[in-house]
N, C-alpha and C positions, 0 to 999 in steps of 0.2 A: 175469211173465214174468222169466226171470233175466237178469243183466247180461251174461253171455256170449251169450245169445241175441239180446239187443237189439244188441250190437256187431256179431255176425255180420249181422243184418239191415241195420244201418246201412253197413256195408262193402259188402253186396251192393247196396244202393240206390245208393251212391255208385260202384260200378263200372258200374251200369245207365246212370246220369247221364252218367258220362264216355263210354260207348260210345254214347249218344245224341248227345251233343255232338260227338263224334268223327265219327259217321256223317253227321251234318248238314253238319259242316264240310267232310268228304270229297267230299259231293255238290255242293258250291258251286264245285268246280275247274271250270275253263273247258271242259275235254274234255266235260262233260255237258251244255253248252249253257246256254240260259236262255229264260225265257218270253219270247214276243213282246210289244212294247209299241209305242205310238204309232202311226204310220203303217202300220207292217207288221201289227200287231194288226187294225186297221181293215180291210185289205185281206183279211186272213185271215178275218175275221168275215163277209165278203160272199160266201165260197164257199158253193154249196149243200150241201157235205158238212161244214160247220162247224155243229154243233148241240149246244145245252145245254153250252157251254164246251169242247168238243172235236171232233176231226174223227170221222165216223163212216164205216164202210165202207157200200157202196151195197147190199150183199148180206151176209146173215148169214155170218160168218167165225168158227167155234168157236176158241177159245183152244187147245185140244187136239185131237189127232186123235181120230177115234172109238175107243173101247176103250182109250184111255189115261188115266192119271191122274197127279197130280203125285207120288204116293209110288212109282210104278213109275220114274218119270222119275228122282228122287232116288236110288232104289236102283241104277239103271243108271250113274249118275255115281260110285257108290262102288265100283263093281266094277273091279279093276284089269285092264286090257287088255294082254296080251303083243304085242310088236312092233308097237306102234302108232306109233311114230316111226322114221324111216329111221335106220339104223346109221352110215350116211356121208352127207357133203353131196349134196344133189340135183345131178344134172349139170345144167348150164345153159350157154347161149351167149348173151353180152351183145352186143347189137346196138348199133351207133351210131346211135341214134334221131334225132340232130339232122342226120345226112347220109344220110338214105335217099334213093337216086335210083332210082325204079321208077315205071312208068307204071301197074302192077298194083296193086291193093290189099295193103297190107302189114299183118300182124297179129302183134304181140308178146305173148305170154301170160306173166304174171309169177306165176303161181300161183294157185290157187283162184278168185277172182273178178275179180281185175285184170288189165286188159289194154289194150294201146295199139293204136289204129288209124290208118293213113293212107291215105285216100280221096280220089282226085281233088284232091290237094294240102292238104285238111283234116286237121287232126290231132285225134284223139278219145282221151281217156283215159277209162277205166271204172272204177268202184270202187277207187280207188287206195288202197294199204296199203303204205306204204314206211317207216314208223317201225321196223320190226323185230318188232311186235307187234301183234296184233289185239285190242286192249284199251285202256281209257282209261289204264290204268297200265303202266309198262314192265316190270314183274315178272311179268307175268301173260301167258299165250298168246303165248310167243315164236314167230317163224317158224322154220320148219326151216332149217338150215344149206344154203345153195345157193340158196335160194328167195328171197333178199333181195339180189341182186347189183346192182340199180338204186338210185339215188337221186333225189331231185327235180331235182338239177342234171344229170342225164343227158338231161333231156327238151327238145325245142323247145319253143317258145311252144304252148300247148295252145288249140285253137279251141272245142272242145266238151269239158265235163267231164260225165259221167253218173254219177249216185249212183243206183243202183237201190233202195236202202232205207237206213235209219240203223242199221244194225248195224256194230260196230267191225271185222267182217272186209270190210267193204264201204265204210266210210266212216272213214277214220283222220285223226282231228283234226290231228294234227302235219303230215301230207302236205298237207292242204288249206289250212292256214294258210300 
């Protein structure tokens, strides 16, 4: 093997090692959570849905819809979509959530999955995403202009927080923190 090939292979292996260490380090960020330990882990293990070291669905749930494959999904992401983002900020009305005076139920929708309810004096916040992005990192999946007019400071004390599932467009680490 020539010296040039050896040098190229060494550089390639070093790049793979740096990428692996970088990827591992990135995944250690607090936004990605951590594995349960101690009392919490013991409580989880008692769940009838926890089997062989992880939670299991009670019924078969395919990873992909029938007739779909990962290659088709990857190709779809590579296609440029025209007019997928609004050209102007989305129109919105900012409600003073701390001073709602109504005997009727009140609903404030914040776009996508996030909304606020006030029912019978109780405040409920569902799937809060107020960091400006639906991603564990700020430079990816930014909110559309006009859809992010509220901040955490705009809310009264919350009685119930509902997280429907742990995707970043339903569970924003910065907001929950």
